[in-house]
C-alpha positions as CSV (number, residue, x, y, z in Angstrom):
1,I,-2.0,-0.3,-9.6
2,G,-1.2,-1.8,-5.6
3,E,0.2,-5.2,-8.0
4,T,2.1,-2.9,-10.5
5,L,3.2,-0.5,-8.0
6,T,4.8,-3.1,-5.7
7,R,6.0,-4.1,-8.4
8,I,8.1,-0.6,-9.6
9,F,8.7,0.2,-5.7
10,S,10.8,-3.6,-6.2
11,N,13.3,-1.4,-8.9
12,A,13.0,1.7,-8.3
13,E,16.9,3.3,-7.0
14,G,16.6,6.9,-4.6
15,R,13.3,8.6,-3.4
16,V,10.2,7.6,-5.1
17,I,7.2,10.5,-5.4
18,V,4.1,9.4,-5.9
19,A,1.5,11.9,-6.7
20,T,-2.1,11.4,-6.3
21,F,-5.2,12.3,-5.3
22,A,-5.7,13.4,-2.0
23,S,-9.2,12.3,-1.0
24,N,-7.7,8.7,-2.9
25,I,-7.2,6.8,0.8
26,H,-7.1,3.4,-1.1
27,R,-4.5,4.3,-3.1
28,M,-2.7,5.9,-0.5
29,Q,-2.7,2.9,1.4
30,Q,-1.3,0.8,-2.0
31,I,1.7,3.5,-1.7
32,I,2.3,2.4,1.8
33,N,1.9,-0.4,1.5
34,A,4.5,-0.9,-1.2
35,S,6.7,1.4,1.0
36,L,6.9,-0.8,3.7
37,K,8.0,-3.6,1.7
38,Y,10.6,-2.0,0.7
39,G,11.6,-0.7,3.8
40,R,10.4,2.9,3.3
41,K,9.5,5.8,5.2
42,V,6.5,7.4,4.3
43,A,5.9,11.8,4.3
44,F,3.2,13.5,3.0
45,S,3.9,17.0,0.8
46,G,0.9,19.1,0.5
47,R,-1.8,20.8,2.5
48,S,-5.0,18.9,1.5
49,M,-2.4,15.4,1.1
50,E,-1.3,16.3,4.8
51,N,-4.8,17.3,6.0
52,I,-6.4,14.3,4.9
53,S,-3.9,11.2,5.7
54,Q,-3.9,12.5,9.2
55,V,-7.9,11.9,8.9
56,A,-7.6,9.3,7.7
57,I,-5.5,7.6,10.2
58,E,-7.1,8.8,13.2
59,L,-10.8,7.6,11.9
60,G,-8.7,4.2,11.2
61,Y,-8.7,4.1,7.1
62,L,-5.6,4.2,6.8
63,H,-2.7,2.1,8.6
64,M,0.8,1.9,8.7
65,P,3.0,1.1,11.1
66,E,4.5,3.1,14.2
67,G,7.4,4.9,12.7
68,Q,6.8,4.3,8.9
69,L,5.7,7.8,8.8
70,I,7.6,10.5,8.8
71,S,7.4,14.2,8.5
72,V,8.5,17.0,5.2
73,D,11.1,17.8,7.9
74,E,12.9,14.4,9.1
75,I,13.2,13.4,5.1
76,S,16.9,14.4,5.1
77,S,18.0,12.1,7.8
78,Y,17.2,9.3,5.4
79,P,19.4,7.8,2.4
80,N,16.9,8.1,-0.5
81,E,16.6,4.9,-1.1
82,Q,14.4,4.5,2.3
83,I,11.7,7.8,1.4
84,T,8.6,7.8,-0.6
85,I,6.8,11.0,-0.6
86,I,3.0,10.6,-1.1
87,T,2.3,14.3,-2.6
88,T,-0.7,16.1,-4.5
89,G,-0.6,17.5,-7.7
90,S,-1.2,14.6,-10.5
91,Q,-3.3,16.8,-12.8
92,G,-0.2,19.4,-12.9
93,E,-1.9,21.8,-10.9
94,P,0.7,25.1,-10.8
95,M,0.5,25.3,-6.9
96,S,0.3,21.4,-6.1
97,A,2.6,19.9,-3.9
98,L,4.7,18.1,-6.6
99,A,4.8,21.0,-9.2
100,R,6.7,23.3,-6.3
101,I,9.3,20.3,-5.8
102,A,10.0,20.1,-9.3
103,F,10.7,23.8,-9.2
104,A,12.6,23.0,-6.2
105,T,10.3,26.0,-4.1
106,I,10.4,23.6,-1.5
107,E,13.5,23.3,-0.2
108,K,13.1,20.3,1.7
109,L,12.3,18.9,-1.2
110,K,15.1,19.2,-3.9
111,L,15.0,16.4,-6.6
112,N,18.3,15.6,-6.6
113,Q,19.8,12.6,-9.9
114,R,18.4,9.3,-8.1
115,I,14.7,9.4,-8.5
116,C,11.1,7.9,-9.1
117,I,8.4,10.0,-10.0
118,L,4.8,8.3,-10.2
119,F,1.1,8.9,-11.5
120,P,-0.8,6.3,-10.4
121,H,-4.5,6.6,-11.6
122,R,-6.2,6.0,-14.6
123,Q,-6.5,8.9,-16.9
124,F,-10.1,10.5,-17.1
125,R,-11.6,11.1,-20.0
126,E,-12.7,14.3,-20.2
127,M,-9.0,15.3,-19.5
128,E,-7.7,13.5,-22.8
129,N,-9.0,16.3,-25.0
């Protein structure tokens, strides 16, 4: 999935939003790596994503250079082409951060015309029905 993320990021125009499980630290690192390669700042959205990523950084499980991590409040200070948002909601949960972004209930993360939303995980068999 890391190579696919890198390929998608290389062609992405505008803001990139990636929905994944907050507990998947490895996937977060892959997203951070692709963001870094293409000069994007990273913001975490969603309470569990914000909390778990912070703990992972503090414990040394998640790595990014100084200045790459920004808060949701800082997103408007950068062009959309320089932003990646890692968020929860990859399973369509109605109260997830991704759902709230989609329904414009998070003022700071309103969608615009140039956006790429990714769901980089394999489908679980029990979710197919």
